[in-house]
Phi, psi and omega in degrees: 000125182277172184298324182293323178294317178299316181297324181293339180270004179229152176229147177274125176248121180256131182254124175244145006273016178297330185058044178230149184226156175210161178271129181240129181293152175301129180088351180276138178291139182299318181296317180302317179294320181295319180291323178297332179267006179062035175283136182278071180251153183283144176193165175211274192287334182060022181237008178085011185260312192282332180082004183298327185266022181299136179215154179256128177279117182256348176203143180084193184219149177236154171258132185242002181077171182269347183292150174267126183251134184298334183281001183220122179276164179297322180293323177293319178299322179292335179272003176097010179277148175223164170262118185296336179286347180243336187280141173238145182286136175257355177197183169298136191225146168242127178240144179248120183215166175291159177239154181228078184301335185300333186279352185293338179268012183232078186292147175282133178213158173260140180211144173288159177207160180238140179289112181272327182199146173234126184223125176283110176276338174203173181304327184243017179231126179247131169267124180249123176250121183252127177271130181266155175301151183303322184261019186293323183051048181275115183247142178209162174263139180300127184112340180284171181231167175235163169259126177267127183250121182233163183306146181094008178077017180278132182225127183219136178275130179222135180287147177281132187254008179234167182281150177300338179291342178279081187288143172097352178211162177234134177252133179232149175242121183239124173267141182278099176263001180088007178281179182301317181292316178301316179301319180291311185292314184281344184245334188233327187295139180228158175300143182083354176296148177265136176225181173230151174225158177226138179162191002276159179234162171093159179239031177265097178199164185291135175274109186285351180277007180238150173243018180294149173300144183250132168261120180252117187242123181228145169234135178056227180283003168297353175294332186304304181292332176294319175301315179301315181297312183296314181297324178291317180297322179296322180288330177286335181056048180283336181082007179295140179288130180230132175235122183257127171245123181236122184247146175212166177290316180227163186305324183291347176290340177270073198286348174234044183302318182295324177296313180299320179294328181293338180292345177300332178295344180251015175089009181265125176280135182233124179236102175280142183226131181240132186264330187227047181295142175262166182303319182291346178288335182051044183284127181250359186268198181293144181235155178113198180278137189296323182288334177287331174297321176300315184294328178292327182271333184227081179294334180241111180252017187295338181247022182244166164246145178238133175239113188237139179212136178154208183293149181307316184297326180289310185292317181292322177296318179297313181300314182296310184288322181294319182282323185274331187245340184242006174075014179290126175300137184301326182278007174251013176251118181240136189215154169227130184249132179270130170243118186292158179294344178276350178257171176305136183292145178293000000 
């Protein structure tokens, strides 16, 4: 194969305002190539759902496939936007995207770990505490996630549920959706077992260059990265105003409710919301969809930041309604979307 043939199978992708470029193979996703080169670009679910990696093509052309992705509207596509996690270059391309310089000091690495503790927080939620090697030097930003690697080639992304100040271990919250990882953890995994993890990943973390009040929105086990963020902010003692909304179908889905309530002693407002309470639950709190509870309390979000994590329907509804109806600037909405192991992998 001559040099011209090799060159024809690659395209140069230039990232602005980074003013950095790399060669991307034909058929390779732009985001995958950028992450392999350690470019500080925004991303989260890598499945076309969250929209975090949205970028505008200012020169050249990309192929985006025929599928409709929730993270990109038809009007945005018409304006030249693509999702870098799905787009492949069809020519030399220039893309304009946000940058996240903060992640450059947190390299992705693989490390062995040992199961230090398994705790049922609810019938279908397991807290997994992983002990890291003494010399691991595993650094992460609160809100980021790791990939858990277990025997049989199973790989699953899980958000970190503890603060970076908790050195030497990683806490994960896993809901049993019946997928391969859930089956393994709830049926076979034991304390002292050896596993591997890779990370940290994602650009879901607090932007420290802002002092705006924060709305923290979680559904289900989307509480894990929010917990990491809150515990870190409390230790930093920045004094930023934080309001937590945590939603579940029934009260037992709020599996660390007492912990969330205890944060009131530190000035954090906590509003639990249940959508499908039964009579026997005797639920006296807020009812309905969790993001709608936010809108009832904060009709104007123009001076806030929102950090949302959970199921796609919750996060996407929040992003749409907060920006279109409550005046939230689009670039002040930060999200991480959970795709269960029983669904197609991100």
